[in-house]
TIMI-2910 file (N, C-alpha, C, CB; in pm, 1 decimal, decimal comma, always signed):
<rs>
+----------+----------+----------+----------+----------+----------+----------+----------+----------+----------+----------+----------+------+
!      n_x !      n_y !      n_z !     ca_x !     ca_y !     ca_z !      c_x !      c_y !      c_z !     cb_x !     cb_y !     cb_z ! resn !
+----------+----------+----------+----------+----------+----------+----------+----------+----------+----------+----------+----------+------+
!   -389,3 !   -775,9 !   +231,1 !   -510,9 !   -779,7 !   +205,5 !   -548,6 !   -889,8 !   +166,6 !   -544,0 !   -700,3 !   +134,7 !  Met !
!   -477,4 !   -886,7 !    +17,9 !   -520,8 !  -1042,2 !    -52,9 !   -497,3 !  -1130,3 !    -35,2 !   -505,8 !  -1077,6 !   -146,2 !  Ser !
!   -417,4 !  -1174,2 !    +70,5 !   -487,2 !  -1296,7 !   +154,4 !   -595,9 !  -1366,5 !   +177,0 !   -486,0 !  -1284,6 !   +239,1 !  Glu !
!   -582,5 !  -1220,5 !   +286,6 !   -727,1 !  -1226,9 !   +359,8 !   -831,7 !  -1220,0 !   +280,1 !   -752,8 !  -1122,4 !   +454,1 !  Gly !
!   -812,2 !  -1196,4 !   +134,7 !   -990,2 !  -1170,5 !    +28,8 !   -963,5 !  -1346,0 !    +15,6 !   -995,4 !  -1030,9 !   -202,1 !  His !
!   -837,0 !  -1437,6 !     +9,2 !   -839,7 !  -1564,9 !    -65,5 !   -918,3 !  -1637,8 !    +57,2 !   -676,0 !  -1633,8 !   -117,1 !  Phe !
!   -891,8 !  -1614,1 !   +134,9 !   -914,5 !  -1683,3 !   +272,5 !  -1045,4 !  -1692,9 !   +259,8 !   -869,5 !  -1610,7 !   +409,1 !  Ile !
!  -1096,6 !  -1543,1 !   +330,0 !  -1262,3 !  -1543,5 !   +293,2 !  -1280,4 !  -1590,2 !   +173,3 !  -1336,8 !  -1406,6 !   +292,0 !  Gly !
!  -1287,7 !  -1607,9 !    -36,9 !  -1303,9 !  -1712,5 !    -78,8 !  -1335,0 !  -1843,5 !    +11,1 !  -1209,5 !  -1717,2 !   -144,6 !  Glu !
!  -1245,8 !  -1902,5 !    +15,4 !  -1235,8 !  -2060,1 !    +87,9 !  -1350,5 !  -2070,0 !   +183,9 !  -1084,1 !  -2090,4 !   +183,0 !  Lys !
!  -1333,4 !  -2004,6 !   +274,0 !  -1473,3 !  -1980,6 !   +393,9 !  -1560,7 !  -1983,7 !   +312,0 !  -1496,3 !  -1837,5 !   +491,5 !  Val !
!  -1612,5 !  -1904,0 !   +227,4 !  -1742,5 !  -1854,0 !   +146,2 !  -1760,6 !  -2018,0 !    +81,3 !  -1710,2 !  -1696,2 !     +5,7 !  Arg !
!  -1666,5 !  -2036,9 !     -8,4 !  -1724,5 !  -2177,4 !    -91,7 !  -1742,9 !  -2266,7 !    +34,9 !  -1600,5 !  -2260,5 !   -222,5 !  Glu !
!  -1655,4 !  -2302,7 !   +110,7 !  -1695,3 !  -2412,0 !   +244,6 !  -1830,8 !  -2428,8 !   +270,3 !  -1641,4 !  -2365,4 !   +389,1 !  Glu !
!  -1872,8 !  -2267,5 !   +367,1 !  -2001,8 !  -2246,0 !   +364,9 !  -2102,1 !  -2308,9 !   +316,0 !  -2014,0 !  -2164,2 !   +330,3 !  Leu !
!  -2092,3 !  -2264,5 !   +163,9 !  -2239,9 !  -2267,1 !    +66,7 !  -2219,4 !  -2446,5 !    +50,4 !  -2233,6 !  -2145,9 !   -134,3 !  Ile !
!  -2084,9 !  -2463,1 !    +77,0 !  -2059,8 !  -2652,0 !    +12,7 !  -2126,5 !  -2714,8 !    +90,5 !  -1900,2 !  -2738,9 !    +16,7 !  Lys !
!  -2127,8 !  -2696,5 !   +237,4 !  -2149,9 !  -2809,0 !   +364,8 !  -2281,7 !  -2754,8 !   +445,0 !  -1998,3 !  -2814,6 !   +487,2 !  Gln !
!  -2321,5 !  -2608,3 !   +382,0 !  -2477,6 !  -2618,0 !   +407,4 !  -2598,6 !  -2629,0 !   +343,5 !  -2506,1 !  -2541,5 !   +453,2 !  Ile !
!  -2664,3 !  -2671,2 !   +308,8 !  -2733,7 !  -2685,1 !   +198,5 !  -2853,5 !  -2591,1 !   +209,6 !  -2767,8 !  -2825,3 !   +177,5 !  Asp !
!  -2903,1 !  -2511,7 !   +313,0 !  -2986,8 !  -2415,5 !   +317,4 !  -2916,2 !  -2266,2 !   +235,5 !  -3022,8 !  -2403,4 !   +476,7 !  Asp !
!  -2793,5 !  -2254,2 !   +275,9 !  -2704,5 !  -2159,8 !   +240,8 !  -2689,6 !  -2149,1 !    +93,5 !  -2583,2 !  -2185,2 !   +303,1 !  Val !
!  -2720,7 !  -2070,7 !    -35,2 !  -2682,5 !  -2043,3 !   -145,8 !  -2588,8 !  -1942,7 !   -182,0 !  -2770,6 !  -2029,9 !   -196,4 !  Ser !
!  -2548,9 !  -1853,6 !    -79,1 !  -2439,1 !  -1738,8 !   -103,4 !  -2425,5 !  -1699,1 !    +23,6 !  -2474,7 !  -1611,8 !   -202,2 !  Asp !
!  -2291,0 !  -1651,9 !    +62,6 !  -2242,7 !  -1574,9 !   +177,8 !  -2136,3 !  -1449,8 !    +85,0 !  -2147,1 !  -1696,4 !   +306,0 !  Val !
!  -2156,2 !  -1338,2 !   +196,1 !  -2097,8 !  -1205,7 !   +187,2 !  -1992,0 !  -1255,0 !   +295,6 !  -2202,9 !  -1061,3 !   +221,9 !  Met !
!  -1834,6 !  -1212,1 !   +235,5 !  -1732,0 !  -1214,6 !   +339,0 !  -1660,7 !  -1062,4 !   +291,2 !  -1621,2 !  -1370,0 !   +331,7 !  Val !
!  -1623,8 !   -952,3 !   +408,4 !  -1568,7 !   -857,4 !   +388,8 !  -1422,6 !   -862,3 !   +482,4 !  -1667,7 !   -754,3 !   +409,5 !  His !
!  -1334,0 !   -836,1 !   +395,7 !  -1251,4 !   -820,8 !   +486,6 !  -1186,0 !   -690,9 !   +506,5 !  -1172,9 !   -907,3 !   +470,8 !  Val !
!  -1158,9 !   -636,3 !   +643,6 !  -1190,8 !   -492,2 !   +674,1 !  -1020,2 !   -464,0 !   +740,3 !  -1351,9 !   -468,3 !   +804,1 !  Asp !
!   -940,5 !   -378,1 !   +707,1 !   -802,2 !   -335,8 !   +730,1 !   -790,1 !   -339,9 !   +891,0 !   -770,4 !   -181,5 !   +662,4 !  Ala !
!   -914,0 !   -244,6 !   +882,0 !   -937,1 !   -163,5 !  +1037,7 !  -1051,7 !   -155,0 !  +1064,7 !   -893,3 !    -21,6 !  +1058,6 !  Glu !
!  -1089,7 !   -133,1 !  +1206,2 !  -1160,4 !   -162,2 !  +1238,2 !  -1284,4 !    -26,5 !  +1220,1 !  -1111,3 !   -221,5 !  +1343,2 !  Asp !
!  -1362,9 !    -34,8 !  +1100,2 !  -1421,0 !   +101,8 !  +1112,8 !  -1544,0 !   +115,5 !  +1156,8 !  -1421,7 !   +166,1 !  +1002,9 !  Asp !
!  -1623,5 !     +4,3 !  +1219,5 !  -1719,0 !    +32,6 !  +1305,0 !  -1687,5 !   +104,5 !  +1438,5 !  -1776,6 !    -80,1 !  +1326,5 !  Glu !
!  -1565,9 !   +147,0 !  +1499,9 !  -1561,8 !   +213,5 !  +1595,9 !  -1514,6 !   +352,4 !  +1585,9 !  -1503,4 !   +149,5 !  +1670,8 !  Val !
!  -1414,8 !   +360,7 !  +1478,7 !  -1317,3 !   +496,9 !  +1411,5 !  -1324,7 !   +487,0 !  +1284,8 !  -1153,4 !   +504,7 !  +1441,7 !  Gln !
!  -1342,2 !   +592,3 !  +1204,0 !  -1328,7 !   +606,2 !  +1070,4 !  -1217,2 !   +721,3 !  +1001,8 !  -1465,3 !   +633,3 !  +1031,5 !  His !
!  -1097,9 !   +676,1 !  +1066,9 !   -977,3 !   +763,9 !  +1119,9 !   -919,8 !   +777,7 !   +937,7 !   -842,4 !   +660,5 !  +1268,3 !  Gly !
!   -942,0 !   +677,9 !   +865,9 !   -830,8 !   +696,1 !   +716,0 !   -943,1 !   +793,5 !   +619,2 !   -782,0 !   +492,9 !   +608,1 !  Ser !
!  -1064,8 !   +789,4 !   +659,6 !  -1169,1 !   +867,1 !   +565,6 !  -1128,6 !  +1002,3 !   +537,7 !  -1311,7 !   +877,2 !   +627,7 !  Gln !
!  -1053,6 !  +1073,1 !   +646,1 !   -998,0 !  +1186,0 !   +625,8 !   -903,5 !  +1207,0 !   +495,5 !   -934,3 !  +1207,8 !   +740,3 !  Arg !
!   -845,1 !  +1102,2 !   +496,2 !   -706,3 !  +1082,2 !   +460,6 !   -718,1 !  +1152,5 !   +258,8 !   -659,3 !   +867,1 !   +493,9 !  Leu !
!   -623,0 !  +1182,5 !   +177,7 !   -664,8 !  +1190,0 !    +64,4 !   -627,4 !  +1073,3 !     +2,7 !   -628,9 !  +1297,0 !     +6,6 !  Pro !
!   -704,6 !  +1129,9 !   -124,5 !   -713,8 !   +981,2 !   -207,5 !   -606,7 !   +920,0 !   -266,5 !   -798,6 !   +984,7 !   -318,9 !  Gln !
!   -582,7 !   +825,9 !   -363,9 !   -427,2 !   +785,8 !   -379,1 !   -454,6 !   +895,5 !   -515,8 !   -365,8 !   +577,5 !   -406,9 !  Arg !
!   -498,4 !   +899,8 !   -633,7 !   -474,0 !  +1005,7 !   -733,7 !   -367,4 !  +1082,3 !   -669,9 !   -601,9 !  +1095,6 !   -770,2 !  Arg !
!   -468,2 !  +1202,4 !   -554,2 !   -372,9 !  +1309,6 !   -496,7 !   -281,5 !  +1263,6 !   -461,8 !   -405,5 !  +1384,1 !   -400,2 !  Asp !
!   -259,9 !  +1115,4 !   -365,6 !    -92,8 !  +1128,3 !   -276,0 !    -44,9 !  +1073,7 !   -352,6 !    -46,4 !  +1065,6 !   -126,9 !  Val !
!    -49,5 !   +977,4 !   -462,4 !    +98,4 !  +1008,3 !   -567,3 !   +109,2 !  +1138,5 !   -657,1 !   +113,2 !   +884,7 !   -688,7 !  Val !
!    +12,1 !  +1181,1 !   -681,2 !    +51,2 !  +1321,6 !   -763,7 !   +123,1 !  +1402,9 !   -666,8 !    -84,0 !  +1414,1 !   -822,7 !  Ser !
!    +72,4 !  +1435,4 !   -575,1 !   +162,9 !  +1521,8 !   -436,9 !   +315,1 !  +1425,4 !   -442,9 !    +57,5 !  +1497,1 !   -227,7 !  Gln !
!   +328,7 !  +1315,9 !   -453,7 !   +497,0 !  +1236,5 !   -431,2 !   +562,1 !  +1282,3 !   -568,2 !   +499,9 !  +1023,6 !   -419,4 !  Leu !
!   +441,5 !  +1254,6 !   -626,5 !   +568,3 !  +1249,9 !   -779,9 !   +594,9 !  +1378,6 !   -815,4 !   +510,0 !  +1175,2 !   -943,7 !  Lys !
!   +536,5 !  +1465,9 !   -751,4 !   +581,4 !  +1625,5 !   -797,4 !   +697,4 !  +1669,1 !   -730,6 !   +470,5 !  +1741,1 !   -763,1 !  Ser !
!   +722,3 !  +1549,4 !   -609,5 !   +766,0 !  +1619,9 !   -489,4 !   +962,3 !  +1527,6 !   -549,7 !   +644,8 !  +1557,0 !   -284,4 !  Gln !
!   +929,9 !  +1436,2 !   -639,8 !  +1036,6 !  +1321,3 !   -635,1 !  +1135,2 !  +1400,9 !   -776,6 !   +951,3 !  +1122,3 !   -671,4 !  Trp !
!  +1056,0 !  +1484,0 !   -833,1 !  +1096,0 !  +1547,3 !   -939,4 !  +1257,6 !  +1600,2 !   -921,5 !   +992,0 !  +1658,9 !   -962,3 !  Thr !
!  +1338,4 !  +1603,4 !   -791,3 !  +1435,0 !  +1596,7 !   -772,6 !  +1517,1 !  +1480,2 !   -778,4 !  +1432,5 !  +1643,6 !   -696,6 !  Glu !
!  +1452,7 !  +1360,9 !   -752,3 !  +1513,9 !  +1226,5 !   -774,6 !  +1512,1 !  +1194,0 !   -896,3 !  +1458,4 !  +1124,0 !   -708,4 !  Ile !
!  +1616,7 !  +1161,9 !   -972,7 !  +1567,8 !  +1086,5 !  -1092,9 !  +1563,1 !   +935,3 !  -1120,5 !  +1636,4 !  +1130,0 !  -1187,2 !  Pro !
!  +1618,7 !   +871,6 !   -978,5 !  +1595,0 !   +759,2 !  -1057,2 !  +1399,4 !   +708,8 !   -971,2 !  +1766,6 !   +621,1 !  -1027,1 !  Glu !
!  +1348,9 !   +773,6 !   -931,5 !  +1170,0 !   +836,2 !   -907,3 !  +1103,8 !   +780,0 !  -1021,7 !  +1138,0 !  +1030,8 !   -914,3 !  Ala !
!  +1192,1 !   +843,4 !  -1153,2 !  +1123,7 !   +707,3 !  -1244,8 !  +1105,9 !   +564,5 !  -1256,4 !  +1161,4 !   +702,3 !  -1333,2 !  Lys !
!  +1208,9 !   +562,8 !  -1204,4 !  +1199,9 !   +366,7 !  -1203,0 !  +1149,9 !   +333,5 !  -1114,0 !  +1323,3 !   +269,1 !  -1194,8 !  Leu !
!  +1037,6 !   +413,7 !  -1035,8 !   +925,7 !   +327,7 !   -943,1 !   +830,5 !   +281,6 !  -1072,6 !   +823,9 !   +439,7 !   -802,9 !  Ile !
!   +827,1 !   +122,6 !  -1058,8 !   +745,1 !    +88,2 !  -1131,5 !   +578,9 !    +14,8 !  -1073,5 !   +831,2 !    +10,2 !  -1205,8 !  Asp !
!   +548,1 !    +36,2 !   -897,2 !   +451,3 !    +27,3 !   -876,6 !   +449,4 !    +95,1 !   -732,8 !   +413,0 !    -95,4 !   -904,2 !  Asn !
!   +341,8 !   +170,2 !   -681,6 !   +318,0 !   +220,9 !   -562,7 !   +191,0 !   +144,5 !   -462,9 !   +290,7 !   +365,3 !   -597,2 !  Ile !
!   +234,9 !    +89,2 !   -341,9 !    +91,9 !    +60,2 !   -329,1 !    +78,8 !   +144,2 !   -146,3 !    +55,0 !   -152,9 !   -348,4 !  Val !
!    -68,4 !   +195,6 !   -150,3 !   -105,2 !   +235,8 !    -38,5 !   -161,9 !   +181,9 !    +53,0 !   -152,0 !   +305,0 !    -49,4 !  Leu !
!   -135,0 !   +175,5 !   +165,2 !   -202,6 !   +127,4 !   +274,1 !   -240,7 !   +237,8 !   +363,9 !   -125,2 !    +29,1 !   +341,5 !  His !
!   -443,8 !   +233,0 !   +335,1 !   -501,7 !   +291,0 !   +466,0 !   -519,9 !   +259,8 !   +596,1 !   -592,5 !   +310,9 !   +453,3 !  Tyr !
!   -458,2 !   +250,1 !   +706,9 !   -449,8 !   +198,5 !   +827,3 !   -453,6 !   +285,9 !   +923,2 !   -352,8 !   +129,3 !   +840,6 !  Leu !
!   -517,0 !   +311,4 !  +1043,6 !   -512,7 !   +363,4 !  +1192,8 !   -494,4 !   +500,1 !  +1085,8 !   -368,9 !   +300,4 !  +1337,5 !  Asp !
!   -573,2 !   +518,5 !  +1035,4 !   -587,5 !   +735,2 !  +1007,7 !   -443,3 !   +771,8 !   +955,6 !   -613,7 !   +866,0 !  +1205,2 !  Gly !
!   -373,7 !   +678,2 !   +894,4 !   -229,7 !   +689,4 !   +827,5 !   -209,9 !   +654,1 !   +684,3 !   -135,6 !   +602,4 !   +897,8 !  Lys !
!   -147,1 !   +631,1 !   +605,5 !    -75,9 !   +621,5 !   +490,3 !     +1,7 !   +535,2 !   +509,1 !    -18,4 !   +722,5 !   +446,1 !  Ile !
!    +20,2 !   +386,8 !   +423,6 !   +195,0 !   +321,0 !   +466,6 !   +202,7 !   +329,9 !   +307,8 !   +231,4 !   +115,2 !   +564,8 !  His !
!   +295,4 !   +359,4 !   +266,5 !   +362,2 !   +387,7 !   +127,3 !   +445,4 !   +241,7 !    +93,1 !   +479,2 !   +537,0 !   +137,2 !  Val !
!   +448,3 !   +206,6 !    -31,1 !   +510,8 !    +78,6 !    -47,2 !   +583,3 !   +136,7 !   -196,8 !   +390,0 !    -73,1 !    -50,6 !  Glu !
!   +690,0 !    +95,3 !   -209,0 !   +765,0 !   +202,3 !   -354,0 !   +834,4 !    +35,9 !   -430,1 !   +958,0 !   +378,3 !   -279,2 !  Leu !
!   +803,2 !     -9,9 !   -526,5 !   +896,3 !    -87,2 !   -618,0 !   +996,6 !    -24,1 !   -684,5 !   +831,5 !   -147,8 !   -713,5 !  Thr !
!  +1089,6 !    -85,3 !   -721,8 !  +1232,0 !    -33,8 !   -814,8 !  +1296,7 !   -125,6 !   -881,2 !  +1347,6 !    +25,0 !   -736,2 !  Leu !
!  +1339,9 !   -150,9 !   -988,4 !  +1448,1 !   -272,5 !  -1011,8 !  +1569,1 !   -218,6 !   -966,7 !  +1468,6 !   -325,7 !  -1169,1 !  Pro !
!  +1631,0 !   -339,4 !   -900,9 !  +1773,7 !   -299,4 !   -836,0 !  +1885,6 !   -348,4 !   -963,9 !  +1805,5 !   -398,9 !   -663,1 !  Leu !
!  +1845,4 !   -349,7 !  -1069,1 !  +1966,4 !   -383,4 !  -1196,9 !  +1994,7 !   -257,6 !  -1242,8 !  +1917,3 !   -481,8 !  -1338,8 !  Glu !
!  +1905,7 !   -129,1 !  -1231,1 !  +1874,0 !    +16,7 !  -1257,4 !  +1988,1 !    +56,1 !  -1167,6 !  +1712,0 !    +79,1 !  -1216,6 !  Lys !
!  +1982,2 !    +16,1 !  -1030,0 !  +2098,2 !    +64,9 !   -919,5 !  +2282,5 !    +43,3 !   -949,8 !  +2059,2 !    -34,9 !   -773,4 !  Met !
!  +2330,7 !   +151,1 !   -934,7 !  +2461,7 !   +132,5 !   -988,6 !  +2565,1 !    +33,4 !   -883,2 !  +2522,7 !   +288,4 !  -1011,7 !  Glu !
!  +2521,3 !    +47,5 !   -729,3 !  +2553,8 !    -43,8 !   -658,0 !  +2466,7 !    -57,8 !   -536,8 !  +2678,0 !    -29,1 !   -633,9 !  Ser !
!  +2463,1 !   -123,8 !   -456,0 !  +2371,1 !   -143,0 !   -326,1 !  +2369,3 !    -42,7 !   -262,2 !  +2403,0 !   -241,1 !   -232,7 !  Gln !
!  +2486,3 !    +54,3 !   -279,5 !  +2463,4 !   +186,6 !   -175,5 !  +2420,9 !   +253,9 !   -243,2 !  +2566,4 !   +260,3 !   -103,6 !  Gln !
!  +2410,4 !   +295,4 !   -345,5 !  +2370,1 !   +406,1 !   -456,4 !  +2158,9 !   +315,0 !   -436,7 !  +2507,5 !   +377,1 !   -687,6 !  His !
!  +2140,7 !   +201,7 !   -398,3 !  +2012,3 !   +174,8 !   -403,9 !  +1955,5 !   +215,4 !   -247,1 !  +1993,4 !    +18,3 !   -452,7 !  Ala !
!  +2060,7 !   +209,6 !   -147,9 !  +2049,9 !   +248,0 !    -15,0 !  +2017,3 !   +414,8 !    -23,0 !  +2192,3 !   +205,4 !    +68,0 !  Ala !
!  +2079,7 !   +471,8 !    -95,6 !  +2074,9 !   +625,9 !    -85,9 !  +1963,6 !   +672,8 !   -157,5 !  +2199,4 !   +696,5 !   -140,3 !  Asp !
!  +1925,9 !   +563,6 !   -261,3 !  +1786,2 !   +635,4 !   -377,4 !  +1666,8 !   +600,2 !   -237,5 !  +1736,7 !   +500,6 !   -597,8 !  Val !
!  +1694,7 !   +493,8 !   -179,4 !  +1572,7 !   +434,3 !   -117,2 !  +1546,2 !   +575,4 !     -6,9 !  +1607,2 !   +255,4 !    -31,9 !  Ser !
!  +1646,9 !   +590,2 !   +120,8 !  +1667,6 !   +697,8 !   +199,2 !  +1592,3 !   +861,6 !   +124,6 !  +1841,7 !   +695,7 !   +217,1 !  Ala !
!  +1614,3 !   +847,1 !     +2,0 !  +1585,1 !   +998,2 !    -70,9 !  +1389,6 !   +980,0 !    -77,5 !  +1687,7 !  +1012,0 !   -284,0 !  Arg !
!  +1382,9 !   +853,4 !   -142,1 !  +1224,9 !   +828,9 !   -200,5 !  +1148,6 !   +816,3 !    -31,7 !  +1204,9 !   +640,5 !   -325,5 !  Leu !
!  +1225,0 !   +741,9 !    +66,8 !  +1104,7 !   +766,5 !   +201,2 !  +1157,9 !   +926,3 !   +275,9 !  +1122,1 !   +600,0 !   +356,7 !  Gln !
!  +1275,2 !   +970,6 !   +282,8 !  +1220,9 !  +1151,7 !   +306,3 !  +1119,0 !  +1224,8 !   +279,7 !  +1283,1 !  +1237,4 !   +249,5 !  Ala !
!  +1083,5 !  +1172,1 !   +139,3 !  +1013,3 !  +1281,5 !    +79,8 !   +873,4 !  +1242,5 !   +119,2 !  +1037,4 !  +1300,1 !    -80,5 !  Val !
!   +843,1 !  +1127,6 !   +110,0 !   +716,2 !  +1038,9 !   +152,0 !   +687,5 !  +1104,3 !   +296,5 !   +750,4 !   +853,4 !   +160,8 !  Cys !
!   +754,1 !  +1012,2 !   +391,3 !   +758,2 !  +1060,2 !   +535,3 !   +745,0 !  +1232,4 !   +576,8 !   +900,5 !  +1006,3 !   +586,9 !  Asn !
!   +806,8 !  +1301,7 !   +484,3 !   +756,0 !  +1449,5 !   +509,4 !   +617,7 !  +1491,4 !   +508,1 !   +809,2 !  +1531,5 !   +417,7 !  Gly !
!   +545,9 !  +1421,9 !   +466,6 !   +431,9 !  +1448,7 !   +440,1 !   +296,8 !  +1380,1 !   +537,5 !   +435,6 !  +1415,5 !   +305,7 !  Asp !
!   +215,5 !  +1437,9 !   +603,2 !   +194,1 !  +1445,3 !   +775,2 !   +102,2 !  +1340,6 !   +774,7 !   +126,7 !  +1598,4 !   +856,2 !  Lys !
!    +33,3 !  +1297,8 !   +619,3 !    -56,8 !  +1184,5 !   +658,9 !    +41,7 !  +1052,1 !   +611,6 !   -223,1 !  +1193,9 !   +572,3 !  Asn !
!   +160,6 !  +1038,5 !   +597,7 !   +216,5 !   +900,9 !   +550,0 !   +286,1 !   +885,0 !   +682,2 !   +321,1 !   +893,8 !   +400,8 !  Ile !
!   +254,0 !   +781,2 !   +735,7 !   +353,9 !   +697,7 !   +845,7 !   +447,3 !   +635,2 !   +853,2 !   +323,7 !   +628,4 !   +895,0 !  Ala !
!   +477,9 !   +569,1 !   +690,8 !   +576,1 !   +507,6 !   +727,6 !   +651,4 !   +530,7 !   +506,2 !   +516,8 !   +317,2 !   +828,1 !  Gly !
!   +715,5 !   +443,7 !   +479,6 !   +746,5 !   +418,8 !   +356,2 !   +859,1 !   +307,9 !   +376,8 !   +785,9 !   +549,4 !   +278,6 !  Thr !
!   +823,9 !   +178,3 !   +293,1 !   +893,6 !    +81,4 !   +240,7 !   +931,6 !   +100,9 !   +120,6 !   +838,8 !    -21,4 !   +246,5 !  Arg !
!  +1091,9 !   +110,3 !    +72,5 !  +1150,4 !    +94,9 !    -63,9 !  +1194,2 !    -72,7 !   -107,2 !  +1289,3 !   +196,8 !    -64,7 !  Val !
!  +1106,3 !   -109,4 !   -198,5 !  +1162,1 !   -219,2 !   -190,7 !  +1226,8 !   -273,0 !   -339,3 !  +1061,2 !   -303,8 !   -129,8 !  Leu !
!  +1310,0 !   -320,2 !   -369,7 !  +1409,5 !   -343,7 !   -469,5 !  +1362,1 !   -505,2 !   -537,3 !  +1576,4 !   -336,6 !   -389,4 !  Phe !
!  +1406,6 !   -560,5 !   -645,1 !  +1369,5 !   -640,4 !   -664,2 !  +1487,8 !   -725,0 !   -817,9 !  +1222,3 !   -593,7 !   -665,3 !  Tyr !
+----------+----------+----------+----------+----------+----------+----------+----------+----------+----------+----------+----------+------+
</rs>
């Protein structure tokens, strides 16, 4: 979405620069066609999703290492991205195991379509 916003701002700038009678332009970037359906409106808000996931992660000590949670609301479902520092993992197998456990918790929620665990 941030790239879409960036492109929209460039389009806005060019329109204002190239058309004398235009003093302002509004560009709206939308991840889904909410004019046809409003599938994501019934989903829980970020604070509720994150709170619920954190309470379910208490059995996973490495969950405390999550430093970023991104939620994408698309097609009536939530897509979750989690980031953790790879240097805190004992091995690649440990990172894979942690990833699988975090994904299992997230994907156990009926509102979540999928989960990506990213290590840096």
